[in-house]
PAMI-819301 format. One record per residue: residue number from 1; x, y, z of N, C-alpha, C in turn. Coordinates in nm, 3 decimals, decimal comma. Layout:
BEGIN
<miro pos="NUM" n_x="X" n_y="Y" n_z="Z" ca_x="X" ca_y="Y" ca_z="Z" c_x="X" c_y="Y" c_z="Z"/>
...
END
This chain:
BEGIN
<miro pos="1" n_x="-2,312" n_y="2,795" n_z="-0,297" ca_x="-2,208" ca_y="2,823" ca_z="-0,204" c_x="-2,197" c_y="2,734" c_z="-0,096"/>
<miro pos="2" n_x="-2,318" n_y="2,683" n_z="-0,051" ca_x="-2,314" ca_y="2,579" ca_z="0,065" c_x="-2,240" c_y="2,462" c_z="0,020"/>
<miro pos="3" n_x="-2,263" n_y="2,416" n_z="-0,107" ca_x="-2,205" ca_y="2,299" ca_z="-0,160" c_x="-2,054" c_y="2,315" c_z="-0,175"/>
<miro pos="4" n_x="-2,000" n_y="2,427" n_z="-0,199" ca_x="-1,854" ca_y="2,460" ca_z="-0,222" c_x="-1,797" c_y="2,445" c_z="-0,067"/>
<miro pos="5" n_x="-1,863" n_y="2,507" n_z="0,027" ca_x="-1,807" ca_y="2,499" ca_z="0,161" c_x="-1,807" c_y="2,357" c_z="0,223"/>
<miro pos="6" n_x="-1,917" n_y="2,283" n_z="0,181" ca_x="-1,921" ca_y="2,142" ca_z="0,220" c_x="-1,803" c_y="2,055" c_z="0,157"/>
<miro pos="7" n_x="-1,764" n_y="2,083" n_z="0,027" ca_x="-1,656" ca_y="2,013" ca_z="-0,035" c_x="-1,535" c_y="2,062" c_z="0,034"/>
<miro pos="8" n_x="-1,514" n_y="2,190" n_z="0,048" ca_x="-1,389" ca_y="2,237" ca_z="0,119" c_x="-1,364" c_y="2,167" c_z="0,261"/>
<miro pos="9" n_x="-1,484" n_y="2,155" n_z="0,330" ca_x="-1,471" ca_y="2,094" ca_z="0,468" c_x="-1,441" c_y="1,946" c_z="0,457"/>
<miro pos="10" n_x="-1,500" n_y="1,877" n_z="0,366" ca_x="-1,479" ca_y="1,740" ca_z="0,340" c_x="-1,338" c_y="1,720" c_z="0,296"/>
<miro pos="11" n_x="-1,287" n_y="1,792" n_z="0,210" ca_x="-1,128" ca_y="1,785" ca_z="0,163" c_x="-1,036" c_y="1,812" c_z="0,282"/>
<miro pos="12" n_x="-1,075" n_y="1,904" n_z="0,363" ca_x="-0,994" ca_y="1,928" ca_z="0,487" c_x="-0,992" c_y="1,807" c_z="0,579"/>
<miro pos="13" n_x="-1,101" n_y="1,744" n_z="0,592" ca_x="-1,111" ca_y="1,636" ca_z="0,682" c_x="-1,028" c_y="1,515" c_z="0,620"/>
<miro pos="14" n_x="-1,035" n_y="1,495" n_z="0,492" ca_x="-0,969" ca_y="1,388" ca_z="0,425" c_x="-0,807" c_y="1,409" c_z="0,438"/>
<miro pos="15" n_x="-0,782" n_y="1,529" n_z="0,423" ca_x="-0,638" ca_y="1,560" ca_z="0,430" c_x="-0,580" c_y="1,547" c_z="0,572"/>
<miro pos="16" n_x="-0,661" n_y="1,591" n_z="0,667" ca_x="-0,620" ca_y="1,574" ca_z="0,808" c_x="-0,615" c_y="1,426" c_z="0,847"/>
<miro pos="17" n_x="-0,703" n_y="1,348" n_z="0,789" ca_x="-0,692" ca_y="1,197" ca_z="0,816" c_x="-0,572" c_y="1,150" c_z="0,763"/>
<miro pos="18" n_x="-0,542" n_y="1,184" n_z="0,640" ca_x="-0,412" ca_y="1,121" ca_z="0,578" c_x="-0,288" c_y="1,151" c_z="0,653"/>
<miro pos="19" n_x="-0,279" n_y="1,289" n_z="0,694" ca_x="-0,156" ca_y="1,328" ca_z="0,765" c_x="-0,152" c_y="1,280" c_z="0,905"/>
<miro pos="20" n_x="-0,261" n_y="1,253" n_z="0,974" ca_x="-0,271" ca_y="1,191" ca_z="1,096" c_x="-0,236" c_y="1,042" c_z="1,121"/>
<miro pos="21" n_x="-0,230" n_y="0,975" n_z="0,989" ca_x="-0,210" ca_y="0,842" ca_z="1,009" c_x="-0,060" c_y="0,805" c_z="1,048"/>
<miro pos="22" n_x="-0,047" n_y="0,694" n_z="1,116" ca_x="0,079" ca_y="0,649" ca_z="1,158" c_x="0,161" c_y="0,597" c_z="1,033"/>
<miro pos="23" n_x="0,286" n_y="0,638" n_z="1,031" ca_x="0,371" ca_y="0,610" ca_z="0,910" c_x="0,401" c_y="0,453" c_z="0,892"/>
<miro pos="24" n_x="0,407" n_y="0,416" n_z="0,785" ca_x="0,435" ca_y="0,269" ca_z="0,769" c_x="0,581" c_y="0,231" c_z="0,800"/>
<miro pos="25" n_x="0,602" n_y="0,145" n_z="0,887" ca_x="0,736" ca_y="0,104" ca_z="0,968" c_x="0,820" c_y="0,020" c_z="0,880"/>
<miro pos="26" n_x="0,761" n_y="-0,042" n_z="0,755" ca_x="0,844" ca_y="-0,133" ca_z="0,697" c_x="0,907" c_y="-0,086" c_z="0,559"/>
<miro pos="27" n_x="1,008" n_y="-0,172" n_z="0,519" ca_x="1,059" ca_y="-0,117" ca_z="0,379" c_x="1,022" c_y="-0,230" c_z="0,271"/>
<miro pos="28" n_x="0,930" n_y="-0,309" n_z="0,302" ca_x="0,876" ca_y="-0,404" ca_z="0,203" c_x="0,721" c_y="-0,413" c_z="0,216"/>
<miro pos="29" n_x="0,665" n_y="-0,484" n_z="0,109" ca_x="0,515" ca_y="-0,489" ca_z="0,099" c_x="0,454" c_y="-0,566" c_z="0,203"/>
<miro pos="30" n_x="0,355" n_y="-0,533" n_z="0,264" ca_x="0,284" ca_y="-0,598" ca_z="0,376" c_x="0,218" c_y="-0,745" c_z="0,325"/>
<miro pos="31" n_x="0,197" n_y="-0,745" n_z="0,189" ca_x="0,127" ca_y="-0,865" ca_z="0,133" c_x="0,221" c_y="-0,971" c_z="0,084"/>
<miro pos="32" n_x="0,325" n_y="-0,920" n_z="0,013" ca_x="0,417" ca_y="-1,021" ca_z="-0,048" c_x="0,551" c_y="-1,018" c_z="0,007"/>
<miro pos="33" n_x="0,586" n_y="-0,936" n_z="0,081" ca_x="0,731" ca_y="-0,907" ca_z="0,145" c_x="0,827" c_y="-0,863" c_z="0,037"/>
<miro pos="34" n_x="0,777" n_y="-0,827" n_z="-0,080" ca_x="0,869" ca_y="-0,774" ca_z="-0,185" c_x="0,918" c_y="-0,640" c_z="-0,145"/>
<miro pos="35" n_x="1,040" n_y="-0,602" n_z="-0,170" ca_x="1,099" ca_y="-0,477" ca_z="-0,146" c_x="1,002" c_y="-0,367" c_z="-0,215"/>
<miro pos="36" n_x="0,977" n_y="-0,266" n_z="-0,129" ca_x="0,898" ca_y="-0,151" ca_z="-0,186" c_x="0,977" c_y="-0,099" c_z="-0,307"/>
<miro pos="37" n_x="0,908" n_y="-0,073" n_z="-0,425" ca_x="0,958" ca_y="-0,008" ca_z="-0,536" c_x="1,017" c_y="-0,113" c_z="-0,648"/>
<miro pos="38" n_x="1,015" n_y="-0,250" n_z="-0,600" ca_x="1,076" ca_y="-0,348" ca_z="-0,680" c_x="0,972" c_y="-0,375" c_z="-0,793"/>
<miro pos="39" n_x="0,842" n_y="-0,347" n_z="-0,775" ca_x="0,745" ca_y="-0,391" ca_z="-0,891" c_x="0,689" c_y="-0,250" c_z="-0,945"/>
<miro pos="40" n_x="0,756" n_y="-0,140" n_z="-0,938" ca_x="0,729" ca_y="-0,004" ca_z="-0,994" c_x="0,689" c_y="0,091" c_z="-0,879"/>
<miro pos="41" n_x="0,603" n_y="0,180" n_z="-0,904" ca_x="0,574" ca_y="0,289" ca_z="-0,817" c_x="0,500" c_y="0,223" c_z="-0,689"/>
<miro pos="42" n_x="0,542" n_y="0,270" n_z="-0,577" ca_x="0,478" ca_y="0,234" ca_z="-0,448" c_x="0,353" c_y="0,291" c_z="-0,436"/>
<miro pos="43" n_x="0,261" n_y="0,208" n_z="-0,388" ca_x="0,120" ca_y="0,239" ca_z="-0,367" c_x="0,098" c_y="0,263" c_z="-0,214"/>
<miro pos="44" n_x="0,056" n_y="0,380" n_z="-0,178" ca_x="0,025" ca_y="0,411" ca_z="-0,032" c_x="-0,125" c_y="0,441" c_z="-0,010"/>
<miro pos="45" n_x="-0,171" n_y="0,366" n_z="0,084" ca_x="-0,302" ca_y="0,374" ca_z="0,134" c_x="-0,312" c_y="0,403" c_z="0,277"/>
<miro pos="46" n_x="-0,424" n_y="0,456" n_z="0,335" ca_x="-0,441" ca_y="0,475" ca_z="0,478" c_x="-0,560" c_y="0,375" c_z="0,517"/>
<miro pos="47" n_x="-0,537" n_y="0,280" n_z="0,613" ca_x="-0,643" ca_y="0,190" ca_z="0,658" c_x="-0,659" c_y="0,230" c_z="0,812"/>
<miro pos="48" n_x="-0,788" n_y="0,280" n_z="0,838" ca_x="-0,803" ca_y="0,317" ca_z="0,978" c_x="-0,707" c_y="0,437" c_z="1,006"/>
<miro pos="49" n_x="-0,619" n_y="0,424" n_z="1,108" ca_x="-0,516" ca_y="0,518" ca_z="1,140" c_x="-0,372" c_y="0,498" c_z="1,098"/>
<miro pos="50" n_x="-0,363" n_y="0,385" n_z="1,008" ca_x="-0,226" ca_y="0,345" ca_z="0,975" c_x="-0,205" c_y="0,348" c_z="0,823"/>
<miro pos="51" n_x="-0,095" n_y="0,406" n_z="0,790" ca_x="-0,050" ca_y="0,415" ca_z="0,657" c_x="-0,005" c_y="0,269" c_z="0,613"/>
<miro pos="52" n_x="-0,041" n_y="0,226" n_z="0,505" ca_x="0,004" ca_y="0,084" ca_z="0,453" c_x="0,070" c_y="0,117" c_z="0,305"/>
<miro pos="53" n_x="0,192" n_y="0,054" n_z="0,277" ca_x="0,248" ca_y="0,067" ca_z="0,141" c_x="0,246" c_y="-0,066" c_z="0,086"/>
<miro pos="54" n_x="0,235" n_y="-0,059" n_z="-0,053" ca_x="0,223" ca_y="-0,180" ca_z="-0,126" c_x="0,312" c_y="-0,176" c_z="-0,252"/>
<miro pos="55" n_x="0,354" n_y="-0,285" n_z="-0,294" ca_x="0,446" ca_y="-0,304" ca_z="-0,409" c_x="0,361" c_y="-0,286" c_z="-0,541"/>
<miro pos="56" n_x="0,233" n_y="-0,328" n_z="-0,546" ca_x="0,156" ca_y="-0,324" ca_z="-0,677" c_x="0,003" c_y="-0,315" c_z="-0,647"/>
<miro pos="57" n_x="-0,060" n_y="-0,292" n_z="-0,749" ca_x="-0,207" ca_y="-0,280" ca_z="-0,726" c_x="-0,270" c_y="-0,420" c_z="-0,688"/>
<miro pos="58" n_x="-0,234" n_y="-0,529" n_z="-0,743" ca_x="-0,299" ca_y="-0,651" ca_z="-0,700" c_x="-0,283" c_y="-0,676" c_z="-0,552"/>
<miro pos="59" n_x="-0,167" n_y="-0,620" n_z="-0,488" ca_x="-0,154" ca_y="-0,624" ca_z="-0,342" c_x="-0,265" c_y="-0,567" c_z="-0,260"/>
<miro pos="60" n_x="-0,296" n_y="-0,445" n_z="-0,319" ca_x="-0,404" ca_y="-0,373" ca_z="-0,249" c_x="-0,525" c_y="-0,444" c_z="-0,245"/>
<miro pos="61" n_x="-0,573" n_y="-0,514" n_z="-0,357" ca_x="-0,694" ca_y="-0,597" ca_z="-0,363" c_x="-0,695" c_y="-0,715" c_z="-0,257"/>
<miro pos="62" n_x="-0,571" n_y="-0,786" n_z="-0,267" ca_x="-0,560" ca_y="-0,893" ca_z="-0,157" c_x="-0,573" c_y="-0,836" c_z="-0,017"/>
<miro pos="63" n_x="-0,504" n_y="-0,731" n_z="0,016" ca_x="-0,506" ca_y="-0,663" ca_z="0,141" c_x="-0,658" c_y="-0,636" c_z="0,187"/>
<miro pos="64" n_x="-0,720" n_y="-0,577" n_z="0,093" ca_x="-0,865" ca_y="-0,542" ca_z="0,123" c_x="-0,965" c_y="-0,659" c_z="0,146"/>
<miro pos="65" n_x="-0,917" n_y="-0,773" n_z="0,093" ca_x="-1,002" ca_y="-0,894" ca_z="0,118" c_x="-0,988" c_y="-0,947" c_z="0,251"/>
<miro pos="66" n_x="-0,874" n_y="-0,920" n_z="0,316" ca_x="-0,835" ca_y="-0,981" ca_z="0,470" c_x="-0,744" c_y="-0,897" c_z="0,529"/>
<miro pos="67" n_x="-0,777" n_y="-0,767" n_z="0,561" ca_x="-0,683" ca_y="-0,663" ca_z="0,624" c_x="-0,627" c_y="-0,721" c_z="0,759"/>
<miro pos="68" n_x="-0,699" n_y="-0,774" n_z="0,844" ca_x="-0,654" ca_y="-0,832" ca_z="0,961" c_x="-0,537" c_y="-0,922" c_z="0,958"/>
<miro pos="69" n_x="-0,542" n_y="-0,996" n_z="0,859" ca_x="-0,430" ca_y="-1,100" ca_z="0,830" c_x="-0,295" c_y="-1,030" c_z="0,817"/>
<miro pos="70" n_x="-0,321" n_y="-0,933" n_z="0,737" ca_x="-0,185" ca_y="-0,847" ca_z="0,699" c_x="-0,154" c_y="-0,745" c_z="0,804"/>
<miro pos="71" n_x="-0,250" n_y="-0,690" n_z="0,866" ca_x="-0,209" ca_y="-0,593" ca_z="0,972" c_x="-0,149" c_y="-0,656" c_z="1,089"/>
<miro pos="72" n_x="-0,168" n_y="-0,785" n_z="1,113" ca_x="-0,091" ca_y="-0,861" ca_z="1,223" c_x="0,037" c_y="-0,871" c_z="1,202"/>
<miro pos="73" n_x="0,094" n_y="-0,848" n_z="1,074" ca_x="0,240" ca_y="-0,852" ca_z="1,051" c_x="0,313" c_y="-0,728" c_z="1,085"/>
<miro pos="74" n_x="0,244" n_y="-0,620" n_z="1,116" ca_x="0,306" ca_y="-0,482" ca_z="1,162" c_x="0,364" c_y="-0,507" c_z="1,294"/>
<miro pos="75" n_x="0,475" n_y="-0,434" n_z="1,303" ca_x="0,543" ca_y="-0,439" ca_z="1,437" c_x="0,471" c_y="-0,356" c_z="1,536"/>
END
């Protein structure tokens, strides 16, 4: 029972964090500047308190290698 309550609490924390993130302000990929959706389904991640959207999976990997470089592009 304790494990179930812990999982419920952890799930609630993750959901709260995702909904508390600042919305992504751009209509293009932060990594490649491609229009969102031009490479298929848009991928959304939360980094810190900021929502980030990517045009494809390889962009997520590039972002994760050097997030400061790409976050500097946000208005």
